[in-house]
VOLUM-585900 format. One record per residue: x, y, z negated of N, C-alpha, C in turn. Coordinates in nm, 2 decimals. Atoms other than C-alpha are relative to their C-alpha. Layout:
N
+--------+--------+--------+--------+--------+--------+--------+--------+--------+
!   n_xx !   n_yy !   n_zz !  ca_xx !  ca_yy !  ca_zz !   c_xx !   c_yy !   c_zz !
+--------+--------+--------+--------+--------+--------+--------+--------+--------+
!      X !      Y !      Z !      X !      Y !      Z !      X !      Y !      Z !
...
+--------+--------+--------+--------+--------+--------+--------+--------+--------+
//
This chain:
65
+--------+--------+--------+--------+--------+--------+--------+--------+--------+
!   n_xx !   n_yy !   n_zz !  ca_xx !  ca_yy !  ca_zz !   c_xx !   c_yy !   c_zz !
+--------+--------+--------+--------+--------+--------+--------+--------+--------+
!   0.00 !   0.13 !  -0.14 !  -1.86 !   1.66 !  -0.85 !   0.17 !  -0.03 !  -0.06 !
!  -0.12 !   0.11 !   0.05 !  -1.60 !   1.38 !  -0.95 !   0.08 !  -0.01 !   0.14 !
!  -0.09 !   0.04 !  -0.11 !  -1.30 !   1.33 !  -0.73 !   0.10 !  -0.08 !   0.01 !
!  -0.08 !   0.12 !   0.04 !  -1.15 !   1.00 !  -0.74 !   0.05 !  -0.06 !   0.11 !
!  -0.10 !   0.02 !  -0.16 !  -0.86 !   0.97 !  -0.49 !   0.06 !  -0.12 !  -0.07 !
!  -0.11 !   0.09 !   0.02 !  -0.73 !   0.62 !  -0.56 !   0.05 !  -0.04 !   0.11 !
!  -0.06 !   0.06 !  -0.10 !  -0.47 !   0.48 !  -0.36 !   0.08 !  -0.16 !  -0.05 !
!  -0.04 !   0.15 !  -0.01 !  -0.39 !   0.13 !  -0.32 !   0.06 !  -0.05 !   0.11 !
!  -0.04 !   0.09 !  -0.11 !  -0.14 !  -0.07 !  -0.13 !   0.01 !  -0.14 !   0.01 !
!  -0.03 !   0.14 !   0.00 !  -0.20 !  -0.39 !  -0.01 !   0.02 !  -0.05 !   0.13 !
!  -0.07 !   0.06 !  -0.15 !   0.03 !  -0.43 !   0.32 !   0.07 !  -0.10 !  -0.07 !
!  -0.08 !   0.14 !   0.02 !   0.27 !  -0.70 !   0.38 !   0.13 !   0.06 !  -0.06 !
!  -0.15 !  -0.03 !   0.03 !   0.59 !  -0.48 !   0.33 !   0.10 !  -0.06 !   0.10 !
!  -0.07 !   0.05 !  -0.07 !   0.90 !  -0.48 !   0.49 !   0.04 !  -0.18 !   0.01 !
!  -0.05 !   0.15 !   0.00 !   1.00 !  -0.87 !   0.37 !  -0.12 !  -0.10 !   0.05 !
!   0.14 !   0.08 !  -0.06 !   0.64 !  -0.98 !   0.47 !   0.01 !  -0.02 !   0.16 !
!   0.01 !  -0.06 !  -0.12 !   0.64 !  -0.82 !   0.80 !   0.15 !  -0.11 !   0.06 !
!  -0.17 !   0.08 !  -0.04 !   1.03 !  -0.99 !   0.87 !  -0.05 !  -0.13 !   0.01 !
!   0.02 !   0.16 !   0.02 !   0.95 !  -1.34 !   0.74 !  -0.15 !  -0.03 !   0.11 !
!   0.07 !   0.04 !  -0.11 !   0.64 !  -1.33 !   0.99 !   0.04 !   0.00 !   0.12 !
!  -0.08 !   0.03 !  -0.13 !   0.87 !  -1.24 !   1.29 !   0.07 !  -0.12 !   0.01 !
!  -0.09 !   0.10 !   0.00 !   1.11 !  -1.49 !   1.19 !  -0.10 !  -0.11 !   0.00 !
!   0.07 !   0.10 !   0.01 !   0.84 !  -1.75 !   1.17 !  -0.07 !  -0.03 !   0.13 !
!   0.05 !  -0.04 !  -0.17 !   0.68 !  -1.63 !   1.52 !   0.14 !  -0.06 !   0.10 !
!  -0.09 !   0.05 !  -0.10 !   1.01 !  -1.68 !   1.71 !   0.05 !  -0.14 !  -0.06 !
!  -0.07 !   0.16 !   0.06 !   1.10 !  -2.03 !   1.51 !  -0.10 !  -0.07 !   0.08 !
!   0.13 !   0.08 !  -0.08 !   0.77 !  -2.16 !   1.66 !  -0.05 !   0.02 !   0.14 !
!   0.00 !   0.00 !  -0.13 !   0.81 !  -2.03 !   1.99 !   0.16 !  -0.04 !   0.06 !
!  -0.13 !   0.06 !  -0.04 !   1.15 !  -2.17 !   2.00 !   0.10 !   0.11 !   0.08 !
!  -0.07 !  -0.12 !  -0.02 !   1.32 !  -1.84 !   2.04 !   0.13 !   0.00 !  -0.07 !
!  -0.10 !   0.02 !   0.08 !   1.56 !  -1.90 !   1.74 !   0.01 !  -0.18 !  -0.02 !
!   0.00 !   0.13 !   0.05 !   1.67 !  -2.24 !   1.63 !   0.08 !   0.00 !  -0.11 !
!  -0.03 !  -0.01 !   0.16 !   1.74 !  -2.16 !   1.27 !  -0.06 !  -0.08 !  -0.06 !
!   0.05 !   0.11 !   0.07 !   1.70 !  -2.37 !   0.99 !  -0.13 !   0.09 !  -0.06 !
!   0.12 !  -0.05 !   0.04 !   1.34 !  -2.32 !   0.82 !   0.08 !   0.07 !  -0.14 !
!  -0.06 !  -0.06 !   0.15 !   1.56 !  -2.21 !   0.49 !   0.03 !   0.17 !   0.07 !
!  -0.02 !  -0.13 !  -0.02 !   1.68 !  -1.90 !   0.67 !  -0.11 !   0.06 !   0.08 !
!   0.09 !  -0.07 !  -0.06 !   1.37 !  -1.84 !   0.87 !  -0.10 !   0.04 !  -0.14 !
!   0.09 !   0.00 !   0.10 !   1.17 !  -1.82 !   0.53 !   0.09 !   0.08 !  -0.10 !
!  -0.09 !  -0.05 !   0.07 !   1.48 !  -1.64 !   0.36 !  -0.09 !   0.16 !  -0.01 !
!   0.04 !  -0.14 !   0.05 !   1.29 !  -1.28 !   0.37 !  -0.10 !  -0.02 !  -0.11 !
!   0.12 !   0.06 !   0.09 !   1.02 !  -1.46 !   0.14 !   0.10 !  -0.02 !  -0.14 !
!  -0.07 !   0.05 !   0.09 !   1.29 !  -1.62 !  -0.11 !   0.15 !   0.09 !  -0.07 !
!  -0.14 !  -0.04 !   0.02 !   1.60 !  -1.40 !  -0.10 !  -0.05 !   0.13 !  -0.10 !
!   0.02 !  -0.14 !   0.12 !   1.43 !  -1.07 !  -0.33 !   0.02 !  -0.08 !  -0.11 !
!   0.03 !   0.04 !   0.14 !   1.38 !  -1.29 !  -0.61 !   0.16 !  -0.02 !  -0.06 !
!  -0.13 !   0.01 !   0.06 !   1.77 !  -1.41 !  -0.66 !   0.08 !   0.11 !   0.00 !
!  -0.03 !  -0.13 !   0.02 !   1.84 !  -1.07 !  -0.60 !  -0.05 !   0.10 !  -0.13 !
!   0.09 !  -0.08 !   0.12 !   1.60 !  -0.93 !  -0.85 !   0.06 !  -0.06 !  -0.12 !
!  -0.08 !   0.08 !   0.16 !   1.77 !  -1.20 !  -1.14 !   0.12 !   0.06 !   0.01 !
!  -0.19 !  -0.05 !   0.03 !   2.13 !  -1.07 !  -1.05 !  -0.02 !   0.12 !  -0.09 !
!   0.01 !  -0.09 !   0.08 !   2.03 !  -0.75 !  -1.09 !  -0.05 !   0.01 !  -0.17 !
!   0.06 !  -0.04 !   0.14 !   1.83 !  -0.79 !  -1.40 !   0.09 !  -0.08 !  -0.09 !
!  -0.10 !   0.06 !   0.08 !   2.10 !  -1.02 !  -1.54 !   0.13 !   0.12 !  -0.05 !
!  -0.11 !  -0.16 !   0.03 !   2.40 !  -0.72 !  -1.49 !  -0.07 !   0.07 !  -0.11 !
!   0.04 !  -0.09 !   0.11 !   2.14 !  -0.49 !  -1.68 !  -0.01 !  -0.04 !  -0.12 !
!   0.02 !   0.06 !   0.14 !   2.10 !  -0.73 !  -1.96 !   0.12 !  -0.01 !  -0.07 !
!  -0.13 !  -0.01 !   0.04 !   2.47 !  -0.78 !  -1.97 !   0.05 !   0.13 !  -0.01 !
!  -0.04 !  -0.13 !   0.08 !   2.55 !  -0.42 !  -1.98 !  -0.06 !   0.03 !  -0.12 !
!   0.04 !  -0.04 !   0.12 !   2.32 !  -0.37 !  -2.23 !   0.07 !  -0.08 !  -0.14 !
!  -0.08 !   0.05 !   0.12 !   2.48 !  -0.64 !  -2.44 !   0.15 !   0.02 !  -0.03 !
!  -0.10 !  -0.08 !   0.03 !   2.80 !  -0.48 !  -2.39 !   0.01 !   0.12 !  -0.10 !
!  -0.01 !  -0.11 !   0.05 !   2.71 !  -0.14 !  -2.49 !  -0.07 !  -0.03 !  -0.15 !
!   0.09 !   0.04 !   0.13 !   2.54 !  -0.31 !  -2.83 !   0.13 !  -0.06 !  -0.10 !
!  -0.14 !   0.08 !   0.08 !   2.91 !  -0.47 !  -2.91 !   0.06 !   0.10 !  -0.13 !
+--------+--------+--------+--------+--------+--------+--------+--------+--------+
//
């Protein structure tokens, strides 16, 4: 008897849900933020990841000197 327990996560996640909440609030005129800030949960994780990656590469580079 084969037991294949595959788990896959295909949900929105925290930042996706936060973006939907912000977009809903913007479209219902509850908040009057710029669209840059309304969509920030979508684009902010990328620069943060790039910064962490850059610091890690820099630390590796310093260690090899």
